[in-house]
BASE-237231 format. One line per 2 residues: their letters; for each residue x, y, z of C-alpha. Coordinates in nm, 2 decimals, always signed. Example, Ala and Ser with C-alpha at 12.3 -4.5 7.8 and 13.67 -1.06 7.14 Angstrom:
BEGIN
AS	+1.23 -0.45 +0.78 ~ +1.37 -0.11 +0.71
This chain:
BEGIN
RN	+5.45 +5.01 -8.06 ~ +5.09 +4.81 -8.04
KR	+4.78 +5.01 -8.19 ~ +4.56 +5.09 -7.91
LH	+4.22 +5.19 -7.92 ~ +4.06 +5.50 -7.71
HF	+3.97 +5.35 -7.39 ~ +3.54 +5.43 -7.31
PT	+3.52 +5.44 -6.91 ~ +3.15 +5.29 -6.95
ID	+3.28 +4.90 -7.10 ~ +2.93 +4.80 -6.90
LI	+2.73 +4.95 -7.22 ~ +2.92 +4.72 -7.45
RL	+2.82 +4.45 -7.22 ~ +2.47 +4.54 -7.16
AA	+2.44 +4.57 -7.57 ~ +2.58 +4.19 -7.62
GA	+2.34 +4.03 -7.35 ~ +2.04 +4.20 -7.47
RS	+2.15 +4.07 -7.88 ~ +2.23 +3.74 -7.75
TA	+1.91 +3.69 -7.55 ~ +1.71 +3.79 -7.85
LH	+1.98 +3.57 -8.11 ~ +1.92 +3.26 -7.83
AQ	+1.51 +3.31 -7.91 ~ +1.57 +3.33 -8.25
DS	+1.81 +2.99 -8.27 ~ +1.52 +2.85 -8.04
RR	+1.23 +2.91 -8.30 ~ +1.44 +2.83 -8.61
KG	+1.57 +2.48 -8.46 ~ +1.15 +2.40 -8.41
SS	+1.10 +2.40 -8.78 ~ +1.34 +2.14 -8.94
SE	+1.14 +2.20 -9.30 ~ +1.25 +2.56 -9.33
TP	+1.62 +2.60 -9.57 ~ +1.84 +2.78 -9.41
QR	+1.90 +3.12 -9.58 ~ +2.26 +3.23 -9.63
AA	+2.37 +3.57 -9.54 ~ +2.50 +3.84 -9.80
PL	+2.85 +3.93 -9.77 ~ +2.89 +4.10 -9.42
PP	+2.93 +4.49 -9.45 ~ +3.16 +4.69 -9.25
LP	+3.08 +4.72 -8.88 ~ +2.88 +5.04 -8.75
LP	+2.97 +4.98 -8.42 ~ +3.11 +5.30 -8.25
LF	+3.04 +5.12 -7.90 ~ +3.28 +4.84 -8.00
AT	+3.51 +5.07 -8.14 ~ +3.62 +5.21 -7.77
MS	+3.75 +4.89 -7.69 ~ +4.08 +4.81 -7.62
AE	+4.33 +4.54 -7.73 ~ +4.43 +4.48 -7.35
DD	+4.12 +4.48 -7.23 ~ +4.09 +4.21 -6.98
EL	+4.45 +4.06 -7.10 ~ +4.57 +3.80 -6.89
PN	+4.69 +3.78 -6.64 ~ +4.61 +4.09 -6.53
LV	+4.24 +4.07 -6.51 ~ +4.07 +4.39 -6.35
DD	+3.70 +4.39 -6.47 ~ +3.55 +4.09 -6.24
AP	+3.14 +4.22 -6.34 ~ +2.98 +3.91 -6.48
TA	+2.85 +3.94 -6.82 ~ +2.48 +3.80 -7.00
TT	+2.55 +3.54 -7.21 ~ +2.32 +3.33 -7.43
GE	+2.25 +3.04 -7.26 ~ +2.39 +2.87 -7.53
EE	+2.77 +2.83 -7.55 ~ +2.83 +2.66 -7.86
LD	+2.68 +2.64 -8.17 ~ +2.53 +2.36 -8.30
SD	+2.64 +2.19 -8.59 ~ +2.37 +2.31 -8.83
DD	+2.44 +2.64 -8.74 ~ +2.55 +2.87 -8.98
VS	+2.80 +3.13 -8.84 ~ +2.79 +3.36 -9.16
TL	+2.42 +3.38 -9.12 ~ +2.48 +3.61 -8.81
AP	+2.51 +3.99 -8.85 ~ +2.88 +4.14 -8.78
ED	+2.72 +4.28 -8.47 ~ +2.61 +3.99 -8.32
RL	+2.90 +3.77 -8.40 ~ +3.10 +4.00 -8.20
AR	+2.87 +4.02 -7.90 ~ +2.89 +3.66 -7.91
AL	+3.31 +3.65 -7.90 ~ +3.29 +3.95 -7.61
AA	+3.09 +3.72 -7.40 ~ +3.28 +3.40 -7.45
KD	+3.59 +3.62 -7.34 ~ +3.43 +3.73 -7.03
KG	+3.33 +3.35 -6.96 ~ +3.72 +3.24 -7.07
NG	+3.80 +3.49 -6.83 ~ +3.59 +3.35 -6.55
AF	+3.69 +2.97 -6.63 ~ +4.06 +3.12 -6.60
KA	+4.04 +3.24 -6.28 ~ +3.87 +2.95 -6.14
KD	+4.18 +2.79 -6.26 ~ +3.96 +2.55 -6.53
EA	+4.23 +2.60 -6.80 ~ +4.00 +2.33 -7.07
GA	+3.72 +2.59 -7.00 ~ +3.89 +2.87 -7.06
VK	+4.05 +2.76 -7.35 ~ +3.71 +2.65 -7.49
EY	+3.55 +3.00 -7.47 ~ +3.85 +3.15 -7.59
KY	+3.83 +2.95 -7.88 ~ +3.44 +2.99 -7.97
GV	+3.51 +3.38 -7.94 ~ +3.78 +3.31 -8.23
GM	+3.56 +3.15 -8.42 ~ +3.28 +3.39 -8.45
LE	+3.54 +3.66 -8.57 ~ +3.77 +3.50 -8.80
GL	+3.54 +3.52 -9.09 ~ +3.57 +3.92 -9.03
NE	+3.89 +3.97 -9.03 ~ +3.97 +3.78 -9.38
AN	+4.36 +3.89 -9.45 ~ +4.36 +4.11 -9.17
TG	+4.14 +4.33 -9.32 ~ +3.90 +4.35 -9.04
EE	+3.72 +4.63 -8.88 ~ +3.97 +4.74 -8.54
QV	+3.74 +4.65 -8.31 ~ +3.76 +4.28 -8.46
KA	+4.15 +4.28 -8.45 ~ +4.13 +4.40 -8.10
LL	+3.94 +4.13 -7.98 ~ +4.11 +3.89 -8.18
LS	+4.44 +3.94 -8.06 ~ +4.34 +3.97 -7.70
LH	+4.19 +3.62 -7.71 ~ +4.45 +3.45 -7.90
NN	+4.68 +3.61 -7.67 ~ +4.52 +3.45 -7.40
LS	+4.48 +3.09 -7.58 ~ +4.88 +3.12 -7.62
MV	+4.92 +3.18 -7.24 ~ +4.67 +2.89 -7.12
HF	+4.80 +2.66 -7.37 ~ +5.15 +2.73 -7.17
KL	+5.03 +2.68 -6.84 ~ +4.90 +2.35 -6.99
GE	+5.24 +2.27 -7.12 ~ +5.11 +2.30 -7.45
YG	+5.39 +2.46 -7.61 ~ +5.34 +2.35 -7.98
EA	+4.98 +2.52 -7.92 ~ +5.09 +2.83 -7.74
TK	+5.32 +2.89 -8.03 ~ +5.08 +2.86 -8.28
QG	+4.82 +3.10 -8.08 ~ +5.10 +3.39 -8.04
SA	+5.19 +3.35 -8.41 ~ +4.82 +3.41 -8.46
AL	+4.81 +3.72 -8.30 ~ +5.14 +3.86 -8.41
TI	+4.95 +3.77 -8.78 ~ +4.73 +4.06 -8.63
DP	+4.99 +4.27 -8.53 ~ +5.35 +4.19 -8.60
QN	+5.47 +4.43 -8.30 ~ +5.26 +4.34 -8.03
VK	+5.47 +4.29 -7.71 ~ +5.28 +4.02 -7.53
GL	+5.23 +3.79 -7.86 ~ +5.65 +3.81 -7.87
YR	+5.68 +3.69 -7.58 ~ +5.46 +3.46 -7.51
RG	+5.57 +3.30 -7.86 ~ +5.92 +3.35 -7.76
AA	+5.89 +3.13 -7.42 ~ +5.69 +2.85 -7.56
RR	+5.94 +2.83 -7.84 ~ +6.22 +2.80 -7.57
KA	+6.02 +2.51 -7.41 ~ +6.02 +2.37 -7.73
GE	+6.37 +2.38 -7.76 ~ +6.32 +2.57 -8.06
LK	+6.62 +2.78 -7.91 ~ +6.70 +3.05 -8.20
EA	+6.36 +3.12 -8.29 ~ +6.29 +3.21 -7.89
KA	+6.60 +3.42 -7.90 ~ +6.43 +3.60 -8.22
DL	+6.14 +3.68 -8.04 ~ +6.22 +3.76 -7.69
SA	+6.51 +4.01 -7.87 ~ +6.24 +4.17 -8.09
CL	+6.02 +4.21 -7.79 ~ +6.25 +4.41 -7.58
KL	+6.31 +4.58 -7.88 ~ +5.99 +4.73 -7.83
DA	+6.01 +4.70 -7.46 ~ +6.33 +4.70 -7.28
AN	+6.18 +4.73 -6.94 ~ +5.99 +4.40 -6.97
KE	+6.18 +4.18 -6.67 ~ +5.97 +3.88 -6.76
AK	+6.11 +3.92 -7.15 ~ +6.47 +4.01 -6.98
AQ	+6.44 +3.64 -6.77 ~ +6.34 +3.42 -7.03
LR	+6.60 +3.59 -7.25 ~ +6.90 +3.53 -7.04
GV	+6.75 +3.18 -6.98 ~ +6.79 +3.12 -7.35
LK	+7.11 +3.24 -7.41 ~ +7.20 +3.01 -7.10
DL	+7.01 +2.74 -7.28 ~ +7.20 +2.76 -7.58
EE	+7.55 +2.79 -7.49 ~ +7.50 +2.47 -7.26
EK	+7.39 +2.29 -7.63 ~ +7.68 +2.45 -7.79
KK	+7.91 +2.27 -7.53 ~ +7.72 +1.95 -7.55
YA	+7.81 +1.95 -7.94 ~ +8.14 +2.03 -7.87
GF	+8.17 +1.78 -7.63 ~ +8.02 +1.52 -7.86
LG	+8.30 +1.62 -8.15 ~ +8.55 +1.61 -7.90
KG	+8.48 +1.21 -7.85 ~ +8.46 +1.15 -8.23
GG	+8.12 +1.19 -8.24 ~ +8.10 +1.38 -8.59
């Protein structure tokens, strides 16, 4: 089953911390950009994350499509790093704060039916965190947020009809947690749309082994089995006509 972290009831504390730190970062960025003669300082190797507040996050907090938290989140006022910004110079907790704020903005964009905007925010969040989870060895709060971002990206790309990218994002989620039910379901559904029926069957079957009551996965698997049967009949008809 999916590994879950204990959920802390005052999740707003996390967002307040993210907003305060992000505001300070924005001021620092503005000062740095105003002095182009300074040589950027490279950061030392990232230390383990001493983040007790963020450690309370669940892997499925605000997971789409069942969004339950509509509270606004304070953000930096500058949603993307400029080309001369170096993510590695940011402290780990700053990167986590920015990623969490981006996820909230992505959720808001999705609910406003701005799928392209949601993709932009989720990918920004992923970019903030990827270097903190090399070879899937990151802190649990980093992996939990990355898992959520990749799963949300998979779903939004699916809605946009971008099944290859939806499959890719599902695979990224499953690299973090190979038994993630949502990752298996979303990748399986995307693979079915892309015509990768055997792979879709494998994903959906694995999903149902973990969650036998998953109605959506059951429906998708029935569809895949039907598609495979039709494909088999077409191939048999082709051979019967001397096509082989």
